[in-house]
N, C-alpha and C positions, 0 to 999 in steps of 0.2 A: 503494499500500499504505501501511495507517496503522500509524503505529507504535508498540510492543507498550503503551509508559505512556497513549498516549491510548484505544486500546482497553480497557485495565482500567479507566482512569478513567470511561469511557462506562458500562461494566458495572457497575461498583460504584454509578453515582449510578443507573442503572436499579434496581437494588435497595434504594433509600434511602437509601445513603450517599453523601450528597453533597461529603462532605471528605476523599475517601480517601487524597491525598497529606499533609494534617494529620495525620490519624488515625496514617497509618506514621511520619511523624517524630513524634508523641507518644510513640507505642510505643518507639519506636528510640533517643528520647533522653531518656525518660521521667524520669530520674535528674536530668539537669540541668535539664529545665523544670522540674518539679515541685519538686526538692529532695529530701534523704535522707529526711527524715521522711515524705513521701509515698512515695517510693521504696517504703520497707522497711514500709510498711503498707499499701498499695493497689496495684493493677493498672488502667491504662484498658482498659475493655472496649470501647466504641463512641464515633463521634462523629456523632450525628444531628441534623440540623436546627439546630446549632450548641450543642447541650447535649452535655459529654464525662461518660459514664457512667462512673464510677470504683466497683470492686467493692474493699471491704478484705477483707484476708487472713485476718483474724478478728475476732469480734466483739466483743472487748475494744475494738479499734482504731477502731471506730464511734463511740461518742462521744467520742473525743478528736479526730477527724478532723472531725466537724463541726463543731467550732469554727474550723478551718482553712480550710474549703471557700472561703470569701471572698478568701484569701490565695491559693489555689489559682488561683482564677477570672482574678485580676488577674496571673500570671505567666503564665495561658495569655494573655491579652487581650494583654500585653506581648510576646510572644512573635508571635502570629499574627493580631492585631486584634480591635476590639469587632466587628467584622462577620462573623466569623469564630467568635469565641467568646462564646456568650450567658449559659451558666449551666454548672454543674455538677452531677451528680448521685451521691449517693455511696450506695450500697448497702450490705448488710450480704453476708457472705460464701455462697456458695451453699450446701447441706450438704454436696454433693461435697468442695468443697475444706476444709470441717472436719472430715470424717469421717476419722479416722486409719485408716491402712492396715490391713488385716487382717494377720494373722501367719500365717505358714502352720505354725506350732508347735501341737502340740499343748500343752492346758496341762500335762500331766506331763512336757513337754520343755521347757518354759517356766519350769519352776519354781514354779508359782503354789501358792495353796493347794490348790486341788484336786489338784493332781500330789503334794501329799505326803501326802495321806492313805491310810491302807490299803486294801488292795481290799477289796471287799464280799465276806463269806464263807457 
């Protein structure tokens, strides 16, 4: 019988995610590995062929984080080695990540300008 960890790793490798244990460690220990600046402003998404793809939490942080990509890569190399980590790709947030949750309140209930207007007659 194959241990679960080996089976999971083999399955993930077949899906093109060759470094599953490294990615699990990055996700679990993101703040310690990346540091507070990265942990507050970005999320690791996946690791493929040695490149860690990281998504910024908002568009304002993208420009700031671009200047720190080399620092993040070095922290990852220090943790996992240059054979495992070859680069970092920073992506802007997906639209769904930036879209505010829709309120279930009507404009009248929310007290907006529309709710303050008198009804039409």
